[in-house]
All heavy atoms as TSV, in Angstrom:
chain	resi	resn	atom	element	x	y	z
A	1	MET	N	N	0.836	-1.163	0.000
A	1	MET	CA	C	0.000	0.000	0.000
A	1	MET	C	C	0.891	1.239	0.000
A	1	MET	O	O	1.871	1.302	0.724
A	1	MET	CB	C	-0.894	0.002	1.243
A	1	MET	CG	C	-1.741	1.231	1.331
A	1	MET	SD	S	-2.730	1.342	2.830
A	1	MET	CE	C	-3.776	-0.051	2.655
A	2	VAL	N	N	0.543	2.211	-0.823
A	2	VAL	CA	C	1.280	3.466	-0.899
A	2	VAL	C	C	0.358	4.569	-0.401
A	2	VAL	O	O	-0.741	4.737	-0.910
A	2	VAL	CB	C	1.735	3.767	-2.345
A	2	VAL	CG1	C	2.448	5.084	-2.419
A	2	VAL	CG2	C	2.618	2.647	-2.861
A	3	LYS	N	N	0.812	5.311	0.604
A	3	LYS	CA	C	0.011	6.401	1.142
A	3	LYS	C	C	0.603	7.726	0.690
A	3	LYS	O	O	1.824	7.876	0.618
A	3	LYS	CB	C	-0.001	6.353	2.669
A	3	LYS	CG	C	-0.742	5.160	3.211
A	3	LYS	CD	C	-0.839	5.233	4.713
A	3	LYS	CE	C	-1.623	4.057	5.243
A	3	LYS	NZ	N	-1.788	4.138	6.692
A	4	PRO	N	N	-0.266	8.717	0.384
A	4	PRO	CA	C	0.261	10.018	-0.021
A	4	PRO	C	C	0.853	10.779	1.151
A	4	PRO	O	O	0.424	10.631	2.292
A	4	PRO	CB	C	-0.969	10.742	-0.577
A	4	PRO	CG	C	-2.123	10.087	0.068
A	4	PRO	CD	C	-1.715	8.668	0.340
A	5	TYR	N	N	1.849	11.583	0.843
A	5	TYR	CA	C	2.459	12.485	1.807
A	5	TYR	C	C	1.938	13.875	1.445
A	5	TYR	O	O	2.041	14.306	0.305
A	5	TYR	CB	C	3.984	12.423	1.681
A	5	TYR	CG	C	4.714	13.506	2.418
A	5	TYR	CD1	C	4.763	13.504	3.809
A	5	TYR	CD2	C	5.346	14.530	1.742
A	5	TYR	CE1	C	5.443	14.498	4.491
A	5	TYR	CE2	C	6.020	15.527	2.415
A	5	TYR	CZ	C	6.069	15.509	3.788
A	5	TYR	OH	O	6.713	16.502	4.463
A	6	ILE	N	N	1.326	14.577	2.388
A	6	ILE	CA	C	0.691	15.858	2.123
A	6	ILE	C	C	1.457	16.958	2.839
A	6	ILE	O	O	1.788	16.827	4.012
A	6	ILE	CB	C	-0.772	15.845	2.596
A	6	ILE	CG1	C	-1.522	14.698	1.933
A	6	ILE	CG2	C	-1.452	17.184	2.299
A	6	ILE	CD1	C	-2.860	14.399	2.540
A	7	ARG	N	N	1.734	18.052	2.103
A	7	ARG	CA	C	2.480	19.167	2.667
A	7	ARG	C	C	1.845	20.471	2.189
A	7	ARG	O	O	1.348	20.548	1.075
A	7	ARG	CB	C	3.927	19.078	2.202
A	7	ARG	CG	C	4.860	19.990	2.956
A	7	ARG	CD	C	6.273	19.730	2.581
A	7	ARG	NE	N	6.538	20.381	1.293
A	7	ARG	CZ	C	7.663	20.287	0.647
A	7	ARG	NH1	N	8.638	19.548	1.114
A	7	ARG	NH2	N	7.840	20.900	-0.488
A	8	LYS	N	N	1.867	21.460	3.021
A	8	LYS	CA	C	1.336	22.771	2.638
A	8	LYS	C	C	2.184	23.338	1.516
A	8	LYS	O	O	3.403	23.242	1.541
A	8	LYS	CB	C	1.348	23.740	3.820
A	8	LYS	CG	C	0.369	23.375	4.917
A	8	LYS	CD	C	-1.030	23.732	4.487
A	8	LYS	CE	C	-1.993	23.480	5.644
A	8	LYS	NZ	N	-3.368	23.620	5.285
A	9	GLY	N	N	1.521	23.946	0.519
A	9	GLY	CA	C	2.220	24.495	-0.634
A	9	GLY	C	C	2.652	25.929	-0.423
A	9	GLY	O	O	2.588	26.465	0.679
A	10	GLY	N	N	3.070	26.577	-1.511
A	10	GLY	CA	C	3.573	27.937	-1.455
A	10	GLY	C	C	2.488	28.967	-1.191
A	10	GLY	O	O	2.680	29.920	-0.462
A	11	ARG	N	N	1.313	28.780	-1.798
A	11	ARG	CA	C	0.227	29.728	-1.585
A	11	ARG	C	C	-0.563	29.334	-0.344
A	11	ARG	O	O	-0.674	28.164	-0.011
A	11	ARG	CB	C	-0.709	29.751	-2.788
A	11	ARG	CG	C	-0.058	30.414	-3.984
A	11	ARG	CD	C	-1.060	30.609	-5.075
A	11	ARG	NE	N	-0.873	29.504	-6.016
A	11	ARG	CZ	C	-1.735	29.186	-6.955
A	11	ARG	NH1	N	-2.844	29.839	-7.088
A	11	ARG	NH2	N	-1.496	28.198	-7.778
A	12	GLU	N	N	-1.117	30.316	0.307
A	12	GLU	CA	C	-1.861	30.078	1.542
A	12	GLU	C	C	-3.070	29.178	1.273
A	12	GLU	O	O	-3.856	29.424	0.364
A	12	GLU	CB	C	-2.343	31.406	2.122
A	12	GLU	CG	C	-2.897	31.273	3.518
A	12	GLU	CD	C	-3.183	32.609	4.144
A	12	GLU	OE1	O	-2.440	33.568	3.862
A	12	GLU	OE2	O	-4.149	32.687	4.899
A	13	GLY	N	N	-3.179	28.126	2.054
A	13	GLY	CA	C	-4.300	27.198	1.925
A	13	GLY	C	C	-4.087	26.070	0.934
A	13	GLY	O	O	-4.857	25.120	0.908
A	14	ASP	N	N	-3.082	26.161	0.071
A	14	ASP	CA	C	-2.822	25.100	-0.908
A	14	ASP	C	C	-2.085	23.950	-0.249
A	14	ASP	O	O	-1.306	24.137	0.679
A	14	ASP	CB	C	-1.967	25.618	-2.071
A	14	ASP	CG	C	-2.747	26.519	-3.010
A	14	ASP	OD1	O	-3.979	26.558	-2.896
A	14	ASP	OD2	O	-2.119	27.172	-3.851
A	15	GLU	N	N	-2.348	22.751	-0.743
A	15	GLU	CA	C	-1.633	21.565	-0.274
A	15	GLU	C	C	-1.014	20.867	-1.468
A	15	GLU	O	O	-1.585	20.854	-2.550
A	15	GLU	CB	C	-2.588	20.600	0.432
A	15	GLU	CG	C	-3.143	21.136	1.724
A	15	GLU	CD	C	-4.109	20.166	2.393
A	15	GLU	OE1	O	-4.682	19.316	1.700
A	15	GLU	OE2	O	-4.293	20.295	3.596
A	16	THR	N	N	0.153	20.292	-1.272
A	16	THR	CA	C	0.824	19.513	-2.300
A	16	THR	C	C	0.829	18.060	-1.853
A	16	THR	O	O	1.147	17.760	-0.712
A	16	THR	CB	C	2.274	20.013	-2.498
A	16	THR	OG1	O	2.228	21.401	-2.850
A	16	THR	CG2	C	2.973	19.245	-3.596
A	17	TYR	N	N	0.470	17.157	-2.757
A	17	TYR	CA	C	0.410	15.730	-2.447
A	17	TYR	C	C	1.549	15.011	-3.166
A	17	TYR	O	O	1.787	15.246	-4.346
A	17	TYR	CB	C	-0.924	15.136	-2.909
A	17	TYR	CG	C	-2.103	15.633	-2.119
A	17	TYR	CD1	C	-2.611	16.903	-2.301
A	17	TYR	CD2	C	-2.697	14.818	-1.180
A	17	TYR	CE1	C	-3.686	17.362	-1.575
A	17	TYR	CE2	C	-3.788	15.268	-0.443
A	17	TYR	CZ	C	-4.276	16.542	-0.653
A	17	TYR	OH	O	-5.339	16.992	0.072
A	18	TYR	N	N	2.229	14.130	-2.460
A	18	TYR	CA	C	3.318	13.339	-3.010
A	18	TYR	C	C	3.012	11.863	-2.793
A	18	TYR	O	O	2.448	11.484	-1.777
A	18	TYR	CB	C	4.641	13.664	-2.295
A	18	TYR	CG	C	5.077	15.092	-2.424
A	18	TYR	CD1	C	4.704	16.034	-1.478
A	18	TYR	CD2	C	5.872	15.491	-3.484
A	18	TYR	CE1	C	5.107	17.356	-1.586
A	18	TYR	CE2	C	6.280	16.818	-3.603
A	18	TYR	CZ	C	5.891	17.737	-2.652
A	18	TYR	OH	O	6.290	19.036	-2.763
A	19	LEU	N	N	3.390	11.040	-3.750
A	19	LEU	CA	C	3.324	9.591	-3.571
A	19	LEU	C	C	4.747	9.090	-3.431
A	19	LEU	O	O	5.574	9.277	-4.322
A	19	LEU	CB	C	2.654	8.909	-4.766
A	19	LEU	CG	C	1.157	9.094	-4.880
A	19	LEU	CD1	C	0.649	8.420	-6.141
A	19	LEU	CD2	C	0.437	8.539	-3.670
A	20	ASN	N	N	5.026	8.484	-2.308
A	20	ASN	CA	C	6.357	7.919	-2.082
A	20	ASN	C	C	6.369	6.499	-2.615
A	20	ASN	O	O	5.570	5.665	-2.199
A	20	ASN	CB	C	6.699	7.933	-0.594
A	20	ASN	CG	C	6.891	9.334	-0.077
A	20	ASN	OD1	O	7.478	10.155	-0.758
A	20	ASN	ND2	N	6.397	9.611	1.100
A	21	ILE	N	N	7.274	6.238	-3.535
A	21	ILE	CA	C	7.413	4.908	-4.117
A	21	ILE	C	C	8.381	4.113	-3.246
A	21	ILE	O	O	9.483	4.594	-2.965
A	21	ILE	CB	C	7.959	4.994	-5.557
A	21	ILE	CG1	C	7.038	5.840	-6.422
A	21	ILE	CG2	C	8.139	3.612	-6.155
A	21	ILE	CD1	C	7.633	6.191	-7.766
A	22	PRO	N	N	7.987	2.921	-2.819
A	22	PRO	CA	C	8.922	2.115	-2.020
A	22	PRO	C	C	10.249	1.904	-2.763
A	22	PRO	O	O	10.274	1.741	-3.987
A	22	PRO	CB	C	8.179	0.789	-1.841
A	22	PRO	CG	C	6.734	1.153	-1.973
A	22	PRO	CD	C	6.692	2.259	-2.990
A	23	ARG	N	N	11.334	1.955	-2.015
A	23	ARG	CA	C	12.687	1.895	-2.586
A	23	ARG	C	C	12.904	0.657	-3.456
A	23	ARG	O	O	13.488	0.750	-4.535
A	23	ARG	CB	C	13.712	1.923	-1.455
A	23	ARG	CG	C	15.135	1.975	-1.958
A	23	ARG	CD	C	16.110	2.207	-0.839
A	23	ARG	NE	N	15.953	3.611	-0.433
A	23	ARG	CZ	C	16.094	4.048	0.800
A	23	ARG	NH1	N	16.408	3.222	1.768
A	23	ARG	NH2	N	15.948	5.313	1.081
A	24	ASP	N	N	12.416	-0.510	-3.012
A	24	ASP	CA	C	12.641	-1.729	-3.802
A	24	ASP	C	C	11.919	-1.676	-5.145
A	24	ASP	O	O	12.428	-2.162	-6.149
A	24	ASP	CB	C	12.275	-2.977	-3.008
A	24	ASP	CG	C	10.851	-2.956	-2.471
A	24	ASP	OD1	O	10.260	-1.862	-2.348
A	24	ASP	OD2	O	10.330	-4.042	-2.164
A	25	ILE	N	N	10.751	-1.037	-5.188
A	25	ILE	CA	C	10.030	-0.898	-6.462
A	25	ILE	C	C	10.752	0.098	-7.361
A	25	ILE	O	O	10.910	-0.136	-8.560
A	25	ILE	CB	C	8.571	-0.466	-6.223
A	25	ILE	CG1	C	7.817	-1.599	-5.515
A	25	ILE	CG2	C	7.885	-0.087	-7.524
A	25	ILE	CD1	C	6.420	-1.245	-5.085
A	26	ALA	N	N	11.209	1.221	-6.807
A	26	ALA	CA	C	11.943	2.217	-7.599
A	26	ALA	C	C	13.205	1.608	-8.195
A	26	ALA	O	O	13.534	1.857	-9.355
A	26	ALA	CB	C	12.280	3.423	-6.736
A	27	ARG	N	N	13.905	0.807	-7.425
A	27	ARG	CA	C	15.130	0.162	-7.939
A	27	ARG	C	C	14.799	-0.851	-9.025
A	27	ARG	O	O	15.484	-0.918	-10.049
A	27	ARG	CB	C	15.880	-0.519	-6.805
A	27	ARG	CG	C	16.600	0.459	-5.918
A	27	ARG	CD	C	17.368	-0.241	-4.834
A	27	ARG	NE	N	18.042	0.734	-3.982
A	27	ARG	CZ	C	18.406	0.504	-2.748
A	27	ARG	NH1	N	18.170	-0.671	-2.190
A	27	ARG	NH2	N	19.010	1.438	-2.045
A	28	ALA	N	N	13.735	-1.649	-8.815
A	28	ALA	CA	C	13.366	-2.667	-9.800
A	28	ALA	C	C	12.957	-2.029	-11.131
A	28	ALA	O	O	13.215	-2.594	-12.195
A	28	ALA	CB	C	12.229	-3.531	-9.263
A	29	LEU	N	N	12.335	-0.852	-11.067
A	29	LEU	CA	C	11.898	-0.165	-12.289
A	29	LEU	C	C	12.928	0.848	-12.790
A	29	LEU	O	O	12.673	1.557	-13.763
A	29	LEU	CB	C	10.563	0.544	-12.035
A	29	LEU	CG	C	9.391	-0.383	-11.694
A	29	LEU	CD1	C	8.166	0.432	-11.339
A	29	LEU	CD2	C	9.103	-1.338	-12.843
A	30	ASN	N	N	14.071	0.911	-12.112
A	30	ASN	CA	C	15.161	1.811	-12.491
A	30	ASN	C	C	14.695	3.275	-12.534
A	30	ASN	O	O	14.979	4.011	-13.475
A	30	ASN	CB	C	15.766	1.396	-13.835
A	30	ASN	CG	C	17.132	1.994	-14.043
A	30	ASN	OD1	O	17.827	2.324	-13.096
A	30	ASN	ND2	N	17.512	2.151	-15.300
A	31	ILE	N	N	13.958	3.690	-11.503
A	31	ILE	CA	C	13.461	5.063	-11.397
A	31	ILE	C	C	14.516	5.900	-10.679
A	31	ILE	O	O	14.964	5.545	-9.594
A	31	ILE	CB	C	12.123	5.107	-10.639
A	31	ILE	CG1	C	11.056	4.359	-11.435
A	31	ILE	CG2	C	11.699	6.548	-10.373
A	31	ILE	CD1	C	9.729	4.221	-10.718
A	32	ALA	N	N	14.888	7.013	-11.295
A	32	ALA	CA	C	15.887	7.916	-10.721
A	32	ALA	C	C	15.222	9.235	-10.331
A	32	ALA	O	O	14.121	9.562	-10.799
A	32	ALA	CB	C	16.991	8.178	-11.730
A	33	LYS	N	N	15.896	10.006	-9.492
A	33	LYS	CA	C	15.344	11.274	-9.019
A	33	LYS	C	C	15.097	12.273	-10.143
A	33	LYS	O	O	14.190	13.093	-10.058
A	33	LYS	CB	C	16.280	11.912	-7.995
A	33	LYS	CG	C	16.300	11.187	-6.683
A	33	LYS	CD	C	17.206	11.892	-5.693
A	33	LYS	CE	C	17.222	11.157	-4.371
A	33	LYS	NZ	N	18.056	11.846	-3.371
A	34	ASP	N	N	15.882	12.220	-11.206
A	34	ASP	CA	C	15.725	13.189	-12.289
A	34	ASP	C	C	14.766	12.732	-13.390
A	34	ASP	O	O	14.575	13.435	-14.377
A	34	ASP	CB	C	17.084	13.559	-12.884
A	34	ASP	CG	C	17.813	12.356	-13.449
A	34	ASP	OD1	O	17.452	11.218	-13.110
A	34	ASP	OD2	O	18.759	12.560	-14.235
A	35	ASP	N	N	14.130	11.563	-13.245
A	35	ASP	CA	C	13.138	11.103	-14.211
A	35	ASP	C	C	11.909	12.008	-14.163
A	35	ASP	O	O	11.563	12.542	-13.119
A	35	ASP	CB	C	12.703	9.665	-13.917
A	35	ASP	CG	C	13.753	8.645	-14.283
A	35	ASP	OD1	O	14.689	8.991	-15.019
A	35	ASP	OD2	O	13.633	7.493	-13.823
A	36	GLU	N	N	11.251	12.159	-15.311
A	36	GLU	CA	C	10.036	12.956	-15.391
A	36	GLU	C	C	8.882	12.061	-15.809
A	36	GLU	O	O	9.048	11.160	-16.627
A	36	GLU	CB	C	10.211	14.097	-16.386
A	36	GLU	CG	C	11.246	15.114	-15.954
A	36	GLU	CD	C	11.365	16.263	-16.942
A	36	GLU	OE1	O	10.481	16.431	-17.791
A	36	GLU	OE2	O	12.367	16.986	-16.841
A	37	PHE	N	N	7.709	12.323	-15.238
A	37	PHE	CA	C	6.527	11.516	-15.489
A	37	PHE	C	C	5.342	12.402	-15.834
A	37	PHE	O	O	5.263	13.547	-15.402
A	37	PHE	CB	C	6.171	10.690	-14.238
A	37	PHE	CG	C	7.171	9.636	-13.911
A	37	PHE	CD1	C	8.289	9.938	-13.152
A	37	PHE	CD2	C	7.011	8.340	-14.352
A	37	PHE	CE1	C	9.225	8.978	-12.838
A	37	PHE	CE2	C	7.948	7.363	-14.043
A	37	PHE	CZ	C	9.055	7.686	-13.284
A	38	VAL	N	N	4.408	11.854	-16.614
A	38	VAL	CA	C	3.142	12.508	-16.924
A	38	VAL	C	C	2.064	11.712	-16.202
A	38	VAL	O	O	2.047	10.477	-16.259
A	38	VAL	CB	C	2.870	12.510	-18.445
A	38	VAL	CG1	C	1.499	13.060	-18.743
A	38	VAL	CG2	C	3.931	13.293	-19.169
A	39	LEU	N	N	1.162	12.414	-15.528
A	39	LEU	CA	C	0.107	11.767	-14.756
A	39	LEU	C	C	-1.219	11.850	-15.500
A	39	LEU	O	O	-1.587	12.910	-16.002
A	39	LEU	CB	C	-0.039	12.457	-13.398
A	39	LEU	CG	C	-1.258	12.087	-12.564
A	39	LEU	CD1	C	-1.201	10.629	-12.136
A	39	LEU	CD2	C	-1.362	12.994	-11.358
A	40	SER	N	N	-1.933	10.726	-15.578
A	40	SER	CA	C	-3.309	10.729	-16.064
A	40	SER	C	C	-4.180	10.129	-14.960
A	40	SER	O	O	-3.757	9.239	-14.226
A	40	SER	CB	C	-3.444	9.939	-17.367
A	40	SER	OG	O	-3.109	8.593	-17.169
A	41	VAL	N	N	-5.382	10.660	-14.832
A	41	VAL	CA	C	-6.298	10.235	-13.768
A	41	VAL	C	C	-7.571	9.713	-14.407
A	41	VAL	O	O	-8.125	10.321	-15.317
A	41	VAL	CB	C	-6.627	11.414	-12.828
A	41	VAL	CG1	C	-7.581	10.981	-11.733
A	41	VAL	CG2	C	-5.359	12.007	-12.241
A	42	ASP	N	N	-8.056	8.577	-13.930
A	42	ASP	CA	C	-9.266	7.950	-14.442
A	42	ASP	C	C	-10.110	7.511	-13.252
A	42	ASP	O	O	-9.566	7.109	-12.220
A	42	ASP	CB	C	-8.883	6.740	-15.310
A	42	ASP	CG	C	-10.082	6.087	-15.964
A	42	ASP	OD1	O	-11.105	6.769	-16.166
A	42	ASP	OD2	O	-9.999	4.885	-16.282
A	43	THR	N	N	-11.421	7.607	-13.377
A	43	THR	CA	C	-12.305	7.091	-12.326
A	43	THR	C	C	-13.204	6.021	-12.941
A	43	THR	O	O	-13.811	6.233	-13.989
A	43	THR	CB	C	-13.178	8.207	-11.712
A	43	THR	OG1	O	-13.890	8.867	-12.745
A	43	THR	CG2	C	-12.341	9.218	-10.965
A	44	ARG	N	N	-13.241	4.873	-12.282
A	44	ARG	CA	C	-14.071	3.747	-12.713
A	44	ARG	C	C	-14.600	3.031	-11.491
A	44	ARG	O	O	-13.853	2.782	-10.541
A	44	ARG	CB	C	-13.267	2.744	-13.534
A	44	ARG	CG	C	-13.154	3.078	-14.959
A	44	ARG	CD	C	-12.569	1.906	-15.726
A	44	ARG	NE	N	-11.844	2.458	-16.862
A	44	ARG	CZ	C	-10.858	1.877	-17.481
A	44	ARG	NH1	N	-10.437	0.717	-17.089
A	44	ARG	NH2	N	-10.280	2.459	-18.491
A	45	ASP	N	N	-15.873	2.689	-11.541
A	45	ASP	CA	C	-16.497	1.910	-10.470
A	45	ASP	C	C	-16.242	2.529	-9.094
A	45	ASP	O	O	-16.011	1.833	-8.111
A	45	ASP	CB	C	-16.002	0.460	-10.484
A	45	ASP	CG	C	-16.273	-0.222	-11.815
A	45	ASP	OD1	O	-17.311	0.090	-12.436
A	45	ASP	OD2	O	-15.451	-1.046	-12.230
A	46	GLY	N	N	-16.238	3.857	-9.020
A	46	GLY	CA	C	-16.034	4.542	-7.751
A	46	GLY	C	C	-14.597	4.575	-7.259
A	46	GLY	O	O	-14.339	4.996	-6.144
A	47	GLU	N	N	-13.654	4.129	-8.082
A	47	GLU	CA	C	-12.238	4.143	-7.704
A	47	GLU	C	C	-11.477	5.140	-8.558
A	47	GLU	O	O	-11.801	5.366	-9.713
A	47	GLU	CB	C	-11.613	2.754	-7.885
A	47	GLU	CG	C	-12.150	1.723	-6.934
A	47	GLU	CD	C	-11.397	0.406	-7.048
A	47	GLU	OE1	O	-10.483	0.305	-7.885
A	47	GLU	OE2	O	-11.731	-0.502	-6.290
A	48	VAL	N	N	-10.461	5.735	-7.982
A	48	VAL	CA	C	-9.584	6.657	-8.702
A	48	VAL	C	C	-8.333	5.889	-9.103
A	48	VAL	O	O	-7.700	5.235	-8.280
A	48	VAL	CB	C	-9.203	7.865	-7.820
A	48	VAL	CG1	C	-8.231	8.766	-8.542
A	48	VAL	CG2	C	-10.438	8.633	-7.399
A	49	ARG	N	N	-7.976	5.983	-10.373
A	49	ARG	CA	C	-6.777	5.297	-10.874
A	49	ARG	C	C	-5.785	6.337	-11.361
A	49	ARG	O	O	-6.116	7.199	-12.162
A	49	ARG	CB	C	-7.139	4.356	-12.023
A	49	ARG	CG	C	-8.060	3.258	-11.596
A	49	ARG	CD	C	-8.468	2.428	-12.770
A	49	ARG	NE	N	-9.504	1.490	-12.364
A	49	ARG	CZ	C	-9.689	0.324	-12.937
A	49	ARG	NH1	N	-8.935	-0.039	-13.936
A	49	ARG	NH2	N	-10.648	-0.469	-12.510
A	50	LEU	N	N	-4.577	6.239	-10.846
A	50	LEU	CA	C	-3.502	7.127	-11.261
A	50	LEU	C	C	-2.551	6.347	-12.146
A	50	LEU	O	O	-2.115	5.262	-11.787
A	50	LEU	CB	C	-2.741	7.656	-10.041
A	50	LEU	CG	C	-3.562	8.351	-8.965
A	50	LEU	CD1	C	-2.661	8.724	-7.796
A	50	LEU	CD2	C	-4.247	9.571	-9.521
A	51	CYS	N	N	-2.227	6.910	-13.302
A	51	CYS	CA	C	-1.295	6.254	-14.214
A	51	CYS	C	C	-0.162	7.220	-14.528
A	51	CYS	O	O	-0.395	8.314	-15.048
A	51	CYS	CB	C	-2.015	5.844	-15.490
A	51	CYS	SG	S	-0.951	4.980	-16.640
A	52	TYR	N	N	1.039	6.837	-14.177
A	52	TYR	CA	C	2.218	7.649	-14.449
A	52	TYR	C	C	2.969	7.057	-15.626
A	52	TYR	O	O	3.228	5.858	-15.667
A	52	TYR	CB	C	3.147	7.674	-13.231
A	52	TYR	CG	C	2.606	8.477	-12.083
A	52	TYR	CD1	C	1.846	7.880	-11.098
A	52	TYR	CD2	C	2.878	9.830	-11.988
A	52	TYR	CE1	C	1.348	8.624	-10.026
A	52	TYR	CE2	C	2.398	10.587	-10.928
A	52	TYR	CZ	C	1.631	9.966	-9.964
A	52	TYR	OH	O	1.153	10.704	-8.923
A	53	LYS	N	N	3.301	7.902	-16.604
A	53	LYS	CA	C	4.066	7.467	-17.762
A	53	LYS	C	C	5.411	8.200	-17.735
A	53	LYS	O	O	5.464	9.428	-17.661
A	53	LYS	CB	C	3.317	7.793	-19.052
A	53	LYS	CG	C	4.036	7.357	-20.286
A	53	LYS	CD	C	3.203	7.663	-21.515
A	53	LYS	CE	C	3.934	7.233	-22.752
A	53	LYS	NZ	N	3.148	7.527	-23.959
A	54	ARG	N	N	6.502	7.435	-17.805
A	54	ARG	CA	C	7.828	8.037	-17.776
A	54	ARG	C	C	8.127	8.654	-19.138
A	54	ARG	O	O	7.921	8.038	-20.165
A	54	ARG	CB	C	8.876	6.984	-17.453
A	54	ARG	CG	C	10.236	7.594	-17.218
A	54	ARG	CD	C	11.336	6.606	-16.923
A	54	ARG	NE	N	10.925	5.353	-16.402
A	54	ARG	CZ	C	11.680	4.552	-15.678
A	54	ARG	NH1	N	12.898	4.908	-15.384
A	54	ARG	NH2	N	11.228	3.391	-15.251
A	55	LEU	N	N	8.634	9.879	-19.116
A	55	LEU	CA	C	9.013	10.562	-20.354
A	55	LEU	C	C	10.424	10.166	-20.737
A	55	LEU	O	O	11.304	10.104	-19.900
A	55	LEU	CB	C	8.950	12.081	-20.175
A	55	LEU	CG	C	7.587	12.667	-19.844
A	55	LEU	CD1	C	7.717	14.162	-19.600
A	55	LEU	CD2	C	6.604	12.400	-20.961
A	56	LYS	N	N	10.594	9.873	-22.020
A	56	LYS	CA	C	11.924	9.536	-22.515
A	56	LYS	C	C	12.704	10.812	-22.745
A	56	LYS	O	O	12.173	11.807	-23.201
A	56	LYS	CB	C	11.829	8.738	-23.809
A	56	LYS	CG	C	11.217	7.377	-23.599
A	56	LYS	CD	C	11.241	6.581	-24.870
A	56	LYS	CE	C	10.640	5.209	-24.614
A	56	LYS	NZ	N	10.749	4.352	-25.770
A	57	LYS	N	N	13.992	10.775	-22.431
A	57	LYS	CA	C	14.847	11.959	-22.606
A	57	LYS	C	C	15.574	11.904	-23.917
A	57	LYS	O	O	15.804	10.922	-24.487
A	57	LYS	CB	C	15.839	12.039	-21.452
A	57	LYS	CG	C	15.118	12.271	-20.147
A	57	LYS	CD	C	16.112	12.367	-19.029
A	57	LYS	CE	C	15.366	12.566	-17.729
A	57	LYS	NZ	N	16.214	12.769	-16.624
């Protein structure tokens, strides 16, 4: 299970949400700190699905 990490943002009242990827999964997928991803959000059957696609450099 991955839980979001929530932090107050730059503007008053804004919050920023982060998803922490477990280290073993990041290593297995060769995810580095400088990788960039595009997020798409879908809702089906009352569930929210997040899909991250890694951008090629």
